[in-house]
C-alpha positions as CSV (number, residue, x, y, z in Angstrom):
1,M,2.9,16.3,-13.3
2,Y,2.1,12.9,-14.7
3,R,4.4,10.9,-16.9
4,S,3.1,7.6,-18.3
5,Y,4.8,4.8,-20.4
6,F,2.3,3.1,-22.6
7,K,2.7,1.1,-25.8
8,G,6.4,1.9,-26.0
9,Q,6.4,5.6,-25.4
10,W,6.3,8.2,-22.7
11,S,3.6,10.9,-22.6
12,E,2.6,13.7,-20.2
13,G,-0.8,14.0,-18.5
14,N,-3.5,11.4,-17.8
15,T,-2.9,9.0,-20.7
16,P,-6.0,7.2,-22.0
17,L,-5.5,3.4,-21.7
18,F,-8.8,1.5,-22.1
19,G,-11.5,0.7,-24.5
20,A,-15.1,0.3,-23.4
21,M,-14.9,-3.5,-24.0
22,D,-11.6,-4.1,-22.2
23,N,-12.0,-6.8,-19.5
24,A,-10.5,-4.5,-16.8
25,V,-13.1,-1.8,-17.4
26,W,-16.2,-3.8,-16.8
27,L,-14.9,-6.9,-15.0
28,G,-12.2,-5.4,-12.8
29,S,-9.2,-7.4,-14.0
30,S,-6.4,-5.1,-13.1
31,V,-3.5,-5.0,-10.6
32,F,-1.1,-2.3,-9.6
33,D,1.7,-1.5,-7.2
34,G,3.1,1.6,-5.6
35,A,6.7,2.4,-5.1
36,R,8.5,5.6,-4.3
37,S,11.3,7.8,-5.7
38,I,12.4,10.3,-3.1
39,R,15.1,12.6,-4.4
40,G,16.3,9.8,-6.5
41,M,16.2,7.2,-3.8
42,T,14.0,4.2,-4.5
43,P,13.5,2.0,-1.4
44,D,12.5,-1.6,-2.0
45,L,11.7,-0.8,-5.7
46,R,12.4,-4.3,-6.9
47,L,10.2,-5.8,-4.2
48,H,7.3,-3.7,-5.4
49,L,8.0,-4.6,-9.1
50,N,8.2,-8.3,-8.2
51,R,4.9,-8.0,-6.4
52,V,3.1,-6.5,-9.4
53,I,4.3,-9.4,-11.5
54,Q,3.0,-11.9,-8.9
55,S,-0.2,-10.0,-8.5
56,A,-0.8,-10.1,-12.2
57,D,-0.2,-13.9,-12.3
58,R,-2.6,-14.4,-9.4
59,L,-5.4,-12.6,-11.2
60,G,-4.8,-14.5,-14.4
61,L,-2.9,-11.7,-16.1
62,Q,0.6,-11.6,-17.5
63,C,3.0,-8.7,-17.0
64,P,4.8,-8.2,-20.3
65,Y,8.0,-7.2,-18.6
66,N,10.4,-8.9,-16.1
67,V,11.7,-7.1,-13.0
68,D,14.9,-5.9,-14.7
69,E,13.0,-4.4,-17.6
70,L,10.5,-2.8,-15.2
71,E,13.3,-1.3,-13.1
72,A,14.9,0.1,-16.2
73,L,11.6,1.7,-17.2
74,C,11.2,3.2,-13.8
75,R,14.6,4.7,-13.8
76,E,14.0,6.1,-17.3
77,G,10.8,7.7,-16.0
78,I,12.5,9.1,-12.8
79,A,15.0,10.8,-15.1
80,L,12.2,12.8,-16.7
81,F,11.6,14.7,-13.4
82,P,13.9,17.1,-11.4
83,A,16.5,15.4,-9.3
84,D,14.8,16.5,-6.0
85,A,11.4,15.2,-7.0
86,E,9.3,13.1,-4.6
87,L,7.4,10.7,-6.8
88,Y,4.9,7.9,-6.7
89,I,5.6,5.0,-9.1
90,R,2.6,3.0,-10.2
91,P,3.0,0.0,-12.6
92,L,-0.4,-1.2,-13.8
93,V,-1.3,-4.5,-15.5
94,F,-4.9,-4.9,-16.8
95,G,-7.0,-7.3,-18.8
96,T,-8.1,-6.4,-22.3
97,D,-9.5,-9.5,-24.1
98,G,-11.7,-12.2,-22.6
99,L,-15.4,-12.2,-21.9
100,V,-15.1,-13.1,-18.2
101,V,-11.7,-14.7,-17.8
102,P,-9.0,-12.3,-19.1
103,E,-6.6,-13.6,-21.8
104,P,-3.2,-13.5,-20.1
105,A,-1.1,-12.9,-23.3
106,A,-3.3,-9.9,-24.1
107,S,-2.7,-8.1,-20.8
108,G,-2.1,-4.4,-21.1
109,F,0.6,-2.5,-19.2
110,A,1.2,1.1,-18.2
111,L,3.7,2.7,-15.9
112,T,2.8,6.1,-14.4
113,L,5.0,8.4,-12.3
114,F,3.7,11.5,-10.7
115,D,4.6,14.2,-8.2
116,A,3.6,13.2,-4.7
117,A,5.3,15.1,-1.9
118,M,6.0,13.0,1.3
119,P,3.2,13.9,3.8
120,P,4.3,15.5,7.0
121,F,4.8,13.4,10.1
122,A,1.7,15.0,11.6
123,G,-0.9,12.3,12.4
124,F,-4.5,11.3,11.5
125,S,-7.7,10.2,13.2
126,A,-9.3,6.8,12.9
127,C,-12.3,4.8,14.0
128,L,-13.4,1.2,13.9
129,S,-15.2,0.4,10.7
130,S,-18.4,-1.7,10.4
131,L,-16.9,-3.2,7.2
132,R,-14.5,-6.2,7.1
133,R,-11.8,-7.4,4.8
134,P,-12.9,-10.4,2.7
135,D,-11.7,-14.0,3.3
136,P,-9.2,-15.3,0.8
137,S,-11.9,-17.7,-0.5
138,M,-14.0,-14.7,-1.4
139,A,-11.7,-12.3,-3.2
140,P,-8.1,-12.1,-4.6
141,T,-6.6,-11.0,-1.3
142,D,-3.2,-12.4,-2.3
143,A,-2.8,-9.7,-5.0
144,K,-2.8,-5.9,-5.0
145,A,-5.9,-6.0,-7.1
146,S,-7.9,-2.9,-8.0
147,C,-11.2,-4.7,-7.4
148,L,-10.4,-4.7,-3.6
149,Y,-10.2,-1.0,-3.3
150,P,-14.0,-0.1,-3.4
151,N,-14.2,-1.9,-0.1
152,S,-11.5,0.5,1.3
153,A,-13.2,3.5,-0.2
154,K,-16.5,2.5,1.4
155,A,-14.8,2.2,4.8
156,L,-13.2,5.6,4.3
157,R,-16.5,7.2,3.4
158,E,-18.1,5.8,6.5
159,A,-15.2,7.1,8.6
160,K,-15.3,10.5,7.1
161,E,-19.1,10.7,7.7
162,R,-18.2,10.2,11.4
163,G,-15.6,12.9,11.4
164,F,-12.5,10.7,11.1
165,D,-9.7,10.5,8.5
166,N,-9.3,6.7,8.3
167,A,-10.8,3.4,9.5
168,V,-9.6,0.3,11.2
169,M,-11.0,-2.8,9.4
170,C,-11.3,-6.2,10.9
171,D,-11.1,-9.6,9.2
172,I,-14.0,-12.0,8.8
173,H,-13.3,-13.4,12.3
174,G,-13.7,-9.9,13.9
175,Q,-9.9,-9.5,14.6
176,V,-8.1,-6.3,13.6
177,A,-6.7,-6.6,10.1
178,E,-5.4,-3.1,9.0
179,F,-6.4,0.5,8.3
180,A,-8.4,1.0,5.2
181,T,-5.3,2.3,3.4
182,A,-2.3,0.9,5.2
183,N,-1.0,-1.7,7.7
184,I,-1.5,-1.0,11.5
185,F,0.9,-1.2,14.4
186,F,0.3,-0.3,18.1
187,V,2.0,-0.3,21.4
188,T,0.3,-1.9,24.4
189,P,0.3,-0.5,28.0
190,E,3.0,-3.1,28.7
191,N,5.1,-1.6,25.9
192,E,4.6,-4.6,23.5
193,I,4.9,-3.5,19.8
194,V,2.1,-5.4,17.9
195,T,1.0,-5.7,14.4
196,P,-1.8,-8.2,13.3
197,A,-0.4,-11.5,12.0
198,A,-0.8,-11.9,8.2
199,N,-3.7,-14.3,7.7
200,G,-4.5,-13.8,4.0
201,C,-7.4,-11.4,4.6
202,F,-5.2,-8.3,4.0
203,L,-2.0,-7.5,2.0
204,S,1.0,-7.8,4.3
205,G,2.9,-4.8,3.0
206,I,6.4,-4.4,1.8
207,T,6.9,-1.3,4.1
208,R,5.3,-3.3,7.0
209,A,7.9,-6.0,6.6
210,R,10.7,-3.5,6.3
211,V,9.7,-1.6,9.4
212,I,9.4,-4.9,11.4
213,A,12.9,-5.9,10.3
214,L,14.3,-2.4,11.1
215,L,12.7,-2.4,14.6
216,K,14.1,-5.8,15.3
217,E,17.6,-4.8,14.2
218,D,17.2,-1.9,16.6
219,G,16.8,-4.4,19.4
220,K,13.0,-4.2,19.7
221,Q,10.6,-7.1,19.8
222,V,7.6,-7.0,17.4
223,S,4.7,-9.3,18.0
224,E,2.7,-10.5,15.0
225,R,-0.5,-12.0,16.5
226,S,-4.3,-11.9,16.5
227,V,-5.5,-8.5,17.8
228,K,-8.9,-7.8,19.4
229,P,-10.5,-4.5,18.4
230,E,-10.8,-3.5,22.1
231,E,-7.0,-3.6,22.4
232,L,-6.7,-0.4,20.4
233,L,-8.8,1.4,23.0
234,T,-6.0,1.1,25.6
235,A,-3.0,1.4,23.2
236,K,-0.2,3.9,24.2
237,E,0.4,4.7,20.5
238,I,-1.0,3.6,17.1
239,F,0.7,4.1,13.8
240,N,0.5,2.9,10.2
241,T,3.0,1.8,7.6
242,G,2.5,2.0,3.8
243,N,4.3,3.0,0.7
244,Y,2.8,6.4,0.3
245,A,3.8,8.0,3.6
246,K,6.0,5.2,5.0
247,V,5.2,5.7,8.7
248,T,2.4,7.9,10.0
249,P,1.1,8.3,13.6
250,C,-2.6,8.0,14.5
251,T,-3.2,10.9,16.9
252,R,-6.9,10.2,17.7
253,Y,-8.6,6.8,17.8
254,E,-12.3,7.0,18.3
255,N,-12.7,9.6,21.0
256,R,-9.2,9.3,22.6
257,E,-6.3,11.5,21.8
258,L,-2.9,9.8,21.3
259,P,0.6,11.1,21.2
260,I,3.0,11.0,18.3
261,G,4.8,8.2,20.1
262,E,8.4,7.1,20.6
263,I,8.1,3.9,18.6
264,A,6.4,5.5,15.6
265,T,9.0,8.2,15.6
266,R,11.8,5.7,15.9
267,A,10.3,3.5,13.1
268,R,10.1,6.5,10.8
269,D,13.7,7.5,11.6
270,L,15.0,4.0,11.0
271,Y,13.1,3.8,7.7
272,F,14.6,7.0,6.4
273,A,18.1,6.0,7.5
274,F,17.6,2.7,5.6
275,M,16.5,4.7,2.5
276,E,19.6,7.0,2.7
277,N,21.9,4.0,3.1
278,N,20.4,2.1,0.2
279,K,20.3,4.7,-2.6
């Protein structure tokens, strides 16, 4: 079930938002964010809402609501669903007027919530993509911009054609950046927990930051550094972090099977404990 808030009212279903001449439709001026409501718990909701406001500003748009107003709208929307619902929360800001450069004051806004059950902690396969993340001088990589996602989609299509679920993408320097749809962590043969250092080529996620903090609070060291693609070929475990599934293990990388590892399992347990304690 979908519930969308648009132009001051809630509606059910896939609410029409755009006109054929809206800047976002033909020139890609839109940003969004993703948050979660899991049985009424909303981990890091305000961080996600702050980020959509910042993303809008970085794309020359203007979110018409502040973070308090956005949070109130989200909680209003959550109340439209059953108490045990597992939801995805997606605020969207998009350009309407403007021939090439969108008019900030004319930015459109919609908030959509929909049923999205938490995926099982089961695992996925991945391969190295031939595609790369753009340099910050080439694209709005400091925003969660819709125009960046065709690049992810192309990498996913390539991976699926090879028989994999997801793809590892490198930055313009040939260093590992992230999965096509989430941030990446791995454990070295020496038991070092590693995630690529944020260098502006990929969005350093809110869930990524939360997992790093939780692992450190648990007494573990997490290295944020440059990662060569070949390091993944000898990793003891690989996993991702992202808002949709929070923590998910990679159980096959290229042609090598991997376990659902101790660190990924601990990271997920820590995250859900954090969520339960911050209702």
